[in-house]
py3Dmol code that shows the C-alpha trace and the ligand (Angstrom):
import py3Dmol

protein = """\
ATOM      1  CA  MET A   1      55.046  89.053  95.871  1.00  0.00           C
ATOM      2  CA  LYS A   2      54.365  92.863  95.531  1.00  0.00           C
ATOM      3  CA  LEU A   3      51.002  93.462  93.529  1.00  0.00           C
ATOM      4  CA  ASN A   4      51.110  96.135  91.245  1.00  0.00           C
ATOM      5  CA  ARG A   5      48.148  98.246  92.556  1.00  0.00           C
ATOM      6  CA  GLN A   6      48.674 101.105  90.100  1.00  0.00           C
ATOM      7  CA  LYS A   7      45.306 101.398  88.017  1.00  0.00           C
ATOM      8  CA  LYS A   8      45.801 101.844  84.299  1.00  0.00           C
ATOM      9  CA  LYS A   9      44.475 105.380  83.469  1.00  0.00           C
ATOM     10  CA  ALA A  10      41.124 105.088  81.226  1.00  0.00           C
ATOM     11  CA  ALA A  11      41.545 106.447  77.833  1.00  0.00           C
ATOM     12  CA  PRO A  12      39.515 109.931  77.715  1.00  0.00           C
ATOM     13  CA  LYS A  13      35.879 109.326  76.351  1.00  0.00           C
ATOM     14  CA  ILE A  14      34.363 111.712  73.765  1.00  0.00           C
ATOM     15  CA  THR A  15      31.624 112.319  76.554  1.00  0.00           C
ATOM     16  CA  ASP A  16      34.019 113.794  78.994  1.00  0.00           C
ATOM     17  CA  GLY A  17      33.749 117.066  77.166  1.00  0.00           C
ATOM     18  CA  PRO A  18      30.803 119.121  75.567  1.00  0.00           C
ATOM     19  CA  ILE A  19      28.981 117.410  72.721  1.00  0.00           C
ATOM     20  CA  PRO A  20      27.166 119.658  70.345  1.00  0.00           C
ATOM     21  CA  GLU A  21      23.354 119.402  70.085  1.00  0.00           C
ATOM     22  CA  HIS A  22      23.219 119.109  66.551  1.00  0.00           C
ATOM     23  CA  ILE A  23      25.212 117.448  63.807  1.00  0.00           C
ATOM     24  CA  ALA A  24      24.336 117.320  60.090  1.00  0.00           C
ATOM     25  CA  ILE A  25      26.138 114.859  57.702  1.00  0.00           C
ATOM     26  CA  ILE A  26      26.231 114.548  53.758  1.00  0.00           C
ATOM     27  CA  MET A  27      26.515 110.848  53.520  1.00  0.00           C
ATOM     28  CA  ASP A  28      28.583 110.911  50.394  1.00  0.00           C
ATOM     29  CA  GLY A  29      31.115 108.536  48.538  1.00  0.00           C
ATOM     30  CA  ASN A  30      28.820 105.336  48.443  1.00  0.00           C
ATOM     31  CA  GLY A  31      29.011 105.226  44.745  1.00  0.00           C
ATOM     32  CA  ARG A  32      33.174 105.265  44.812  1.00  0.00           C
ATOM     33  CA  TRP A  33      33.368 102.692  47.649  1.00  0.00           C
ATOM     34  CA  ALA A  34      31.296 100.429  45.542  1.00  0.00           C
ATOM     35  CA  SER A  35      33.155 100.968  42.435  1.00  0.00           C
ATOM     36  CA  ARG A  36      36.565 100.479  44.127  1.00  0.00           C
ATOM     37  CA  ARG A  37      35.324  97.028  45.152  1.00  0.00           C
ATOM     38  CA  GLY A  38      33.858  96.062  41.560  1.00  0.00           C
ATOM     39  CA  LEU A  39      30.477  96.286  42.906  1.00  0.00           C
ATOM     40  CA  PRO A  40      27.276  97.940  41.695  1.00  0.00           C
ATOM     41  CA  ARG A  41      26.655 101.487  43.078  1.00  0.00           C
ATOM     42  CA  THR A  42      23.720 100.019  44.804  1.00  0.00           C
ATOM     43  CA  ALA A  43      25.901  98.022  46.861  1.00  0.00           C
ATOM     44  CA  GLY A  44      27.489 101.136  48.151  1.00  0.00           C
ATOM     45  CA  HIS A  45      24.187 102.693  49.210  1.00  0.00           C
ATOM     46  CA  ALA A  46      23.215  99.407  50.899  1.00  0.00           C
ATOM     47  CA  ALA A  47      26.521  99.644  53.022  1.00  0.00           C
ATOM     48  CA  GLY A  48      25.850 103.440  53.711  1.00  0.00           C
ATOM     49  CA  SER A  49      22.600 102.770  55.134  1.00  0.00           C
ATOM     50  CA  GLU A  50      24.058 100.280  57.591  1.00  0.00           C
ATOM     51  CA  VAL A  51      26.526 102.616  58.574  1.00  0.00           C
ATOM     52  CA  PHE A  52      23.750 105.508  58.947  1.00  0.00           C
ATOM     53  CA  ARG A  53      22.222 102.947  61.481  1.00  0.00           C
ATOM     54  CA  THR A  54      25.567 102.639  63.466  1.00  0.00           C
ATOM     55  CA  ILE A  55      26.092 106.257  63.470  1.00  0.00           C
ATOM     56  CA  ALA A  56      22.575 107.198  64.635  1.00  0.00           C
ATOM     57  CA  THR A  57      22.783 104.679  67.631  1.00  0.00           C
ATOM     58  CA  TYR A  58      26.159 106.108  68.372  1.00  0.00           C
ATOM     59  CA  CYS A  59      24.960 109.841  68.288  1.00  0.00           C
ATOM     60  CA  LYS A  60      22.117 108.938  70.490  1.00  0.00           C
ATOM     61  CA  ASN A  61      24.462 107.156  72.994  1.00  0.00           C
ATOM     62  CA  ILE A  62      26.683 110.097  73.206  1.00  0.00           C
ATOM     63  CA  GLY A  63      24.083 112.636  74.131  1.00  0.00           C
ATOM     64  CA  LEU A  64      23.410 114.372  70.792  1.00  0.00           C
ATOM     65  CA  LYS A  65      19.963 115.975  70.575  1.00  0.00           C
ATOM     66  CA  TYR A  66      19.751 115.929  66.748  1.00  0.00           C
ATOM     67  CA  LEU A  67      21.273 114.188  63.941  1.00  0.00           C
ATOM     68  CA  THR A  68      20.266 115.257  60.358  1.00  0.00           C
ATOM     69  CA  VAL A  69      21.478 113.203  57.362  1.00  0.00           C
ATOM     70  CA  TYR A  70      21.169 113.995  53.774  1.00  0.00           C
ATOM     71  CA  ALA A  71      19.622 110.711  52.186  1.00  0.00           C
ATOM     72  CA  PHE A  72      18.090 112.037  48.743  1.00  0.00           C
ATOM     73  CA  SER A  73      18.251 115.382  47.397  1.00  0.00           C
ATOM     74  CA  THR A  74      16.043 116.913  44.830  1.00  0.00           C
ATOM     75  CA  GLU A  75      18.729 116.499  42.259  1.00  0.00           C
ATOM     76  CA  ASN A  76      19.375 113.088  42.795  1.00  0.00           C
ATOM     77  CA  TRP A  77      16.385 112.383  40.419  1.00  0.00           C
ATOM     78  CA  LYS A  78      18.711 112.810  37.673  1.00  0.00           C
ATOM     79  CA  ARG A  79      20.228 109.495  38.461  1.00  0.00           C
ATOM     80  CA  PRO A  80      19.391 106.302  36.700  1.00  0.00           C
ATOM     81  CA  ALA A  81      16.191 104.797  37.775  1.00  0.00           C
ATOM     82  CA  SER A  82      17.627 101.665  38.989  1.00  0.00           C
ATOM     83  CA  GLU A  83      19.917 103.578  41.578  1.00  0.00           C
ATOM     84  CA  ILE A  84      16.903 105.705  42.617  1.00  0.00           C
ATOM     85  CA  GLU A  85      14.832 102.614  43.056  1.00  0.00           C
ATOM     86  CA  ALA A  86      17.465 101.037  45.235  1.00  0.00           C
ATOM     87  CA  ILE A  87      17.872 104.029  47.539  1.00  0.00           C
ATOM     88  CA  LEU A  88      14.075 104.391  48.025  1.00  0.00           C
ATOM     89  CA  GLY A  89      13.939 100.850  48.745  1.00  0.00           C
ATOM     90  CA  LEU A  90      16.574 101.301  51.469  1.00  0.00           C
ATOM     91  CA  LEU A  91      14.709 103.899  53.087  1.00  0.00           C
ATOM     92  CA  ASP A  92      11.412 102.221  52.806  1.00  0.00           C
ATOM     93  CA  LYS A  93      13.166  99.292  54.531  1.00  0.00           C
ATOM     94  CA  TYR A  94      14.591 101.567  57.263  1.00  0.00           C
ATOM     95  CA  LEU A  95      11.113 103.391  57.927  1.00  0.00           C
ATOM     96  CA  ARG A  96       9.540  99.983  58.456  1.00  0.00           C
ATOM     97  CA  GLU A  97      12.137  99.133  61.030  1.00  0.00           C
ATOM     98  CA  ALA A  98      11.700 102.463  62.506  1.00  0.00           C
ATOM     99  CA  VAL A  99       7.954 101.939  62.853  1.00  0.00           C
ATOM    100  CA  GLU A 100       8.612  98.601  64.677  1.00  0.00           C
ATOM    101  CA  LYS A 101      11.525 100.043  66.595  1.00  0.00           C
ATOM    102  CA  MET A 102      11.810 103.691  67.203  1.00  0.00           C
ATOM    103  CA  GLU A 103       9.643 103.678  70.616  1.00  0.00           C
ATOM    104  CA  ARG A 104      11.723 100.862  72.248  1.00  0.00           C
ATOM    105  CA  ASP A 105      15.132 102.568  71.123  1.00  0.00           C
ATOM    106  CA  GLY A 106      13.832 106.168  72.016  1.00  0.00           C
ATOM    107  CA  ILE A 107      14.810 107.708  68.595  1.00  0.00           C
ATOM    108  CA  ARG A 108      12.344 110.243  67.045  1.00  0.00           C
ATOM    109  CA  LEU A 109      12.318 110.542  63.213  1.00  0.00           C
ATOM    110  CA  ALA A 110      11.534 113.612  61.222  1.00  0.00           C
ATOM    111  CA  LEU A 111      11.454 113.817  57.524  1.00  0.00           C
ATOM    112  CA  PHE A 112      12.812 117.037  55.548  1.00  0.00           C
ATOM    113  CA  GLY A 113      11.705 117.283  52.139  1.00  0.00           C
ATOM    114  CA  ASP A 114       8.987 117.239  49.479  1.00  0.00           C
ATOM    115  CA  LEU A 115       7.336 114.069  50.214  1.00  0.00           C
ATOM    116  CA  ALA A 116       4.370 114.362  47.688  1.00  0.00           C
ATOM    117  CA  PRO A 117       6.082 112.764  44.781  1.00  0.00           C
ATOM    118  CA  LEU A 118       7.299 109.685  46.921  1.00  0.00           C
ATOM    119  CA  GLY A 119       5.295 106.540  46.708  1.00  0.00           C
ATOM    120  CA  ASP A 120       2.298 105.637  49.007  1.00  0.00           C
ATOM    121  CA  SER A 121       4.167 103.018  50.930  1.00  0.00           C
ATOM    122  CA  ILE A 122       7.007 105.378  51.985  1.00  0.00           C
ATOM    123  CA  ARG A 123       4.261 108.470  52.787  1.00  0.00           C
ATOM    124  CA  SER A 124       2.179 105.923  54.894  1.00  0.00           C
ATOM    125  CA  LEU A 125       5.348 104.942  56.911  1.00  0.00           C
ATOM    126  CA  ILE A 126       6.187 108.607  57.511  1.00  0.00           C
ATOM    127  CA  ARG A 127       2.696 108.963  58.750  1.00  0.00           C
ATOM    128  CA  GLN A 128       3.265 106.367  61.110  1.00  0.00           C
ATOM    129  CA  THR A 129       6.644 107.596  62.556  1.00  0.00           C
ATOM    130  CA  GLU A 130       4.950 110.836  63.076  1.00  0.00           C
ATOM    131  CA  GLU A 131       2.210 109.254  65.257  1.00  0.00           C
ATOM    132  CA  ILE A 132       4.747 107.315  67.123  1.00  0.00           C
ATOM    133  CA  ASN A 133       7.030 110.436  67.773  1.00  0.00           C
ATOM    134  CA  GLU A 134       4.050 111.882  69.650  1.00  0.00           C
ATOM    135  CA  ARG A 135       5.095 109.227  72.418  1.00  0.00           C
ATOM    136  CA  ILE A 136       8.786 109.910  72.216  1.00  0.00           C
ATOM    137  CA  GLU A 137      11.283 112.188  73.841  1.00  0.00           C
ATOM    138  CA  GLY A 138      14.677 112.993  73.192  1.00  0.00           C
ATOM    139  CA  PHE A 139      17.257 112.268  70.406  1.00  0.00           C
ATOM    140  CA  GLN A 140      15.785 112.945  66.971  1.00  0.00           C
ATOM    141  CA  VAL A 141      16.917 111.765  63.591  1.00  0.00           C
ATOM    142  CA  ASN A 142      16.016 114.185  60.873  1.00  0.00           C
ATOM    143  CA  LEU A 143      16.075 112.476  57.417  1.00  0.00           C
ATOM    144  CA  CYS A 144      16.231 114.767  54.458  1.00  0.00           C
ATOM    145  CA  LEU A 145      14.399 113.028  51.462  1.00  0.00           C
ATOM    146  CA  ASN A 146      13.830 114.816  48.284  1.00  0.00           C
ATOM    147  CA  TYR A 147      15.317 117.721  49.826  1.00  0.00           C
ATOM    148  CA  GLY A 148      17.165 120.739  48.461  1.00  0.00           C
ATOM    149  CA  GLY A 149      18.085 123.775  50.474  1.00  0.00           C
ATOM    150  CA  ARG A 150      17.062 126.149  47.899  1.00  0.00           C
ATOM    151  CA  ASP A 151      13.557 124.568  47.469  1.00  0.00           C
ATOM    152  CA  GLU A 152      13.087 124.643  51.305  1.00  0.00           C
ATOM    153  CA  ILE A 153      13.658 128.481  51.396  1.00  0.00           C
ATOM    154  CA  ARG A 154      11.564 128.719  48.169  1.00  0.00           C
ATOM    155  CA  ARG A 155       8.629 126.765  49.975  1.00  0.00           C
ATOM    156  CA  ALA A 156       9.236 128.834  53.132  1.00  0.00           C
ATOM    157  CA  ALA A 157       8.856 132.167  51.069  1.00  0.00           C
ATOM    158  CA  ALA A 158       5.713 131.061  49.116  1.00  0.00           C
ATOM    159  CA  ALA A 159       4.087 130.079  52.568  1.00  0.00           C
ATOM    160  CA  PHE A 160       4.855 133.242  54.113  1.00  0.00           C
ATOM    161  CA  ALA A 161       3.448 135.118  51.160  1.00  0.00           C
ATOM    162  CA  ARG A 162       0.468 133.133  51.350  1.00  0.00           C
ATOM    163  CA  ASP A 163       0.179 134.274  55.217  1.00  0.00           C
ATOM    164  CA  CYS A 164       0.281 137.865  53.996  1.00  0.00           C
ATOM    165  CA  VAL A 165      -2.125 137.373  51.121  1.00  0.00           C
ATOM    166  CA  ASP A 166      -4.630 135.827  53.930  1.00  0.00           C
ATOM    167  CA  GLY A 167      -3.601 138.707  56.283  1.00  0.00           C
ATOM    168  CA  VAL A 168      -2.237 136.409  58.856  1.00  0.00           C
ATOM    169  CA  ARG A 169       1.072 138.171  58.640  1.00  0.00           C
ATOM    170  CA  ARG A 170       2.540 141.459  57.202  1.00  0.00           C
ATOM    171  CA  PRO A 171       5.904 141.707  55.144  1.00  0.00           C
ATOM    172  CA  GLU A 172       7.254 144.354  57.533  1.00  0.00           C
ATOM    173  CA  GLU A 173       7.179 141.953  60.610  1.00  0.00           C
ATOM    174  CA  LEU A 174       9.348 139.259  59.056  1.00  0.00           C
ATOM    175  CA  THR A 175      12.248 138.407  61.087  1.00  0.00           C
ATOM    176  CA  GLU A 176      14.953 135.823  60.332  1.00  0.00           C
ATOM    177  CA  GLU A 177      13.429 134.009  63.454  1.00  0.00           C
ATOM    178  CA  MET A 178       9.869 134.304  62.053  1.00  0.00           C
ATOM    179  CA  PHE A 179      11.073 132.877  58.695  1.00  0.00           C
ATOM    180  CA  SER A 180      13.054 130.014  60.253  1.00  0.00           C
ATOM    181  CA  GLY A 181       9.398 128.925  61.504  1.00  0.00           C
ATOM    182  CA  TYR A 182       8.490 128.147  57.811  1.00  0.00           C
ATOM    183  CA  LEU A 183      11.273 125.823  57.457  1.00  0.00           C
ATOM    184  CA  TYR A 184      11.273 122.079  57.581  1.00  0.00           C
ATOM    185  CA  SER A 185      13.532 122.543  60.780  1.00  0.00           C
ATOM    186  CA  LYS A 186      11.062 124.804  62.565  1.00  0.00           C
ATOM    187  CA  GLY A 187      12.006 124.732  66.361  1.00  0.00           C
ATOM    188  CA  ILE A 188      15.119 122.917  65.824  1.00  0.00           C
ATOM    189  CA  PRO A 189      18.571 124.477  66.819  1.00  0.00           C
ATOM    190  CA  GLU A 190      20.783 125.146  63.730  1.00  0.00           C
ATOM    191  CA  PRO A 191      23.747 122.349  63.306  1.00  0.00           C
ATOM    192  CA  GLU A 192      26.820 123.470  65.202  1.00  0.00           C
ATOM    193  CA  LEU A 193      28.739 120.927  62.872  1.00  0.00           C
ATOM    194  CA  VAL A 194      28.168 119.874  59.168  1.00  0.00           C
ATOM    195  CA  ILE A 195      30.366 116.644  58.331  1.00  0.00           C
ATOM    196  CA  ARG A 196      30.986 115.675  54.698  1.00  0.00           C
ATOM    197  CA  PRO A 197      32.953 112.576  53.971  1.00  0.00           C
ATOM    198  CA  SER A 198      34.443 111.547  50.616  1.00  0.00           C
ATOM    199  CA  GLY A 199      36.949 114.464  50.053  1.00  0.00           C
ATOM    200  CA  GLU A 200      34.407 116.730  48.602  1.00  0.00           C
ATOM    201  CA  GLN A 201      34.242 120.168  50.121  1.00  0.00           C
ATOM    202  CA  ARG A 202      31.101 121.837  49.147  1.00  0.00           C
ATOM    203  CA  ILE A 203      27.421 122.168  50.494  1.00  0.00           C
ATOM    204  CA  SER A 204      25.496 120.538  47.654  1.00  0.00           C
ATOM    205  CA  ASN A 205      22.349 122.316  48.521  1.00  0.00           C
ATOM    206  CA  PHE A 206      22.143 120.903  52.107  1.00  0.00           C
ATOM    207  CA  LEU A 207      20.642 123.092  55.065  1.00  0.00           C
ATOM    208  CA  LEU A 208      21.697 126.528  52.962  1.00  0.00           C
ATOM    209  CA  TRP A 209      19.930 128.589  55.686  1.00  0.00           C
ATOM    210  CA  GLN A 210      20.434 126.399  58.900  1.00  0.00           C
ATOM    211  CA  SER A 211      24.515 126.247  58.158  1.00  0.00           C
ATOM    212  CA  ALA A 212      24.935 129.904  58.109  1.00  0.00           C
ATOM    213  CA  TYR A 213      27.189 129.493  61.085  1.00  0.00           C
ATOM    214  CA  SER A 214      28.014 125.870  61.301  1.00  0.00           C
ATOM    215  CA  GLU A 215      31.401 124.635  61.320  1.00  0.00           C
ATOM    216  CA  PHE A 216      32.636 122.342  58.665  1.00  0.00           C
ATOM    217  CA  TYR A 217      34.558 119.009  59.095  1.00  0.00           C
ATOM    218  CA  TYR A 218      35.752 117.226  56.161  1.00  0.00           C
ATOM    219  CA  THR A 219      37.316 113.664  55.630  1.00  0.00           C
ATOM    220  CA  ASP A 220      38.531 111.626  52.682  1.00  0.00           C
ATOM    221  CA  LEU A 221      36.971 108.552  54.156  1.00  0.00           C
ATOM    222  CA  LEU A 222      33.913 107.274  52.224  1.00  0.00           C
ATOM    223  CA  TRP A 223      30.573 107.238  53.879  1.00  0.00           C
ATOM    224  CA  PRO A 224      30.527 103.384  54.233  1.00  0.00           C
ATOM    225  CA  ASP A 225      34.042 103.444  55.793  1.00  0.00           C
ATOM    226  CA  PHE A 226      32.842 105.973  58.315  1.00  0.00           C
ATOM    227  CA  THR A 227      32.834 104.853  61.882  1.00  0.00           C
ATOM    228  CA  PRO A 228      31.871 106.181  65.267  1.00  0.00           C
ATOM    229  CA  SER A 229      35.547 107.176  65.968  1.00  0.00           C
ATOM    230  CA  GLU A 230      35.341 109.733  63.087  1.00  0.00           C
ATOM    231  CA  ILE A 231      32.276 111.253  64.842  1.00  0.00           C
ATOM    232  CA  ASP A 232      34.732 111.769  67.723  1.00  0.00           C
ATOM    233  CA  ARG A 233      37.500 113.362  65.639  1.00  0.00           C
ATOM    234  CA  ALA A 234      34.674 115.631  64.179  1.00  0.00           C
ATOM    235  CA  ILE A 235      33.738 116.732  67.486  1.00  0.00           C
ATOM    236  CA  GLU A 236      37.262 116.821  68.767  1.00  0.00           C
ATOM    237  CA  ALA A 237      38.012 119.222  65.613  1.00  0.00           C
ATOM    238  CA  PHE A 238      34.934 121.219  66.666  1.00  0.00           C
ATOM    239  CA  ARG A 239      36.126 121.838  70.137  1.00  0.00           C
ATOM    240  CA  LYS A 240      39.142 123.562  68.971  1.00  0.00           C
ATOM    241  CA  ARG A 241      37.433 126.018  66.629  1.00  0.00           C
ATOM    242  CA  GLU A 242      36.800 129.562  67.812  1.00  0.00           C
ATOM    243  CA  ARG A 243      33.047 130.507  66.652  1.00  0.00           C
ATOM    244  CA  ARG A 244      32.568 134.067  66.557  1.00  0.00           C
ATOM    245  CA  PHE A 245      29.253 134.570  64.694  1.00  0.00           C
ATOM    246  CA  GLY A 246      30.644 137.501  62.852  1.00  0.00           C
ATOM    247  CA  ALA A 247      31.818 139.354  66.105  1.00  0.00           C
ATOM    248  CA  VAL A 248      35.459 139.724  66.980  1.00  0.00           C
TER     249      VAL A 248
END
"""
ligand_1 = """\
24
FPP
C 26.013 109.982 48.128
O 26.739 109.054 47.541
C 24.880 109.348 48.544
C 23.493 109.239 48.141
C 23.034 110.028 47.063
C 22.479 108.340 48.874
C 22.725 108.217 50.319
C 21.615 107.266 50.767
C 22.087 106.205 51.672
C 23.097 106.240 52.579
C 21.056 105.292 51.843
C 19.857 105.641 52.491
C 19.226 104.900 53.539
C 19.054 105.364 54.773
C 18.444 104.266 55.535
C 19.254 106.390 55.264
P 27.297 109.169 46.024
O 26.233 107.989 45.564
O 26.900 110.162 45.443
O 28.583 108.580 46.103
P 29.712 109.116 45.007
O 29.672 110.382 44.866
O 30.749 108.042 45.412
O 28.952 108.534 43.547
"""
view = py3Dmol.view(width=600, height=400)
view.addModel(protein, "pdb")
view.setStyle({"model": 0}, {"cartoon": {"style": "trace"}})
view.addModel(ligand_1, "xyz")
view.setStyle({"model": 1}, {"stick": {}})
view.zoomTo()
view.show()
C-alpha cells in the first residue's frame, strides 16, 4: 500500500508576519449585545469583560507589547447609577484577579485616567498592581478608567504650566516629545492600530494625542462577540496600509 507522505501545508499564522507593538481598542457595543438578547445592559458589560480577558491573553501570546483598552470614560458618569456600579464592580473584580495572577501570567497593568473619584477599594487594588508591576517585564495592559483624551491633554498642559511657574521648565523649550512625557502614556509608544467594534466610526475622546498617526480598523461585530480571529483580521488589514506620516 502506498503511503501518502505528502504533508498538509500548515495554515499561515498571524505570528508569521510583523505584529504591531501597541494596539488600542474601544470596547463598544456591550449594551446593544445585551438588548438584542433581551438581557439587561449590565449582562453585556459582564460578557464584554470576559472577552477583554481573552483578547488580552491572545495579544500577549502573539507578541504584542501594549494593549490599551477604553473601560470607562469621563463621560460614562452620565449613565444610570446601576450601570456605573456594575461596570466599576467588574473592574474591581478584574483588579482583584490581576493582583493574584499578573505576576504568574507576566502581564503588567497600568491605569490611565483620573483615579481620584474612584472608590477606596479600586484605588487600593491599583496601588497593589503598581507594586507588582515592578517585578514584571514585557506585555502591558493599559486600562483607561475615568479617562478622557481632552482631560488628559488639559492635565498635561496644567502640569507643564506648573513646572514653568516652579522654574523647572520654560515655555519656549516645550517640544511634542516633552509634552508626551506629561501624559498618562509617558514612555509608551503610540498605538499603531486603533480598533473600534460595533459599527461606530468615531474616536469618542480616546487617546486624542497618541492616535495622531494611528491606523483605524472598524468592524460591525459587537464587543462581546469579538474574538482573537478579529484581532488577526485587524492586523492583516493594518499590514496592507501604507503609513506615510505626512510624507509622500
Ligand atoms: C461601551 O459599550 C462599553 C463601556 C462603556 C464599558 C466597557 C466596559 C467593559 C467591557 C467592562 C470592563 C471590565 C474590564 C474587566 C475591562 P456600550 O455600553 O456603550 O454599548 P452600546 O453602545 O451598545 O450601548
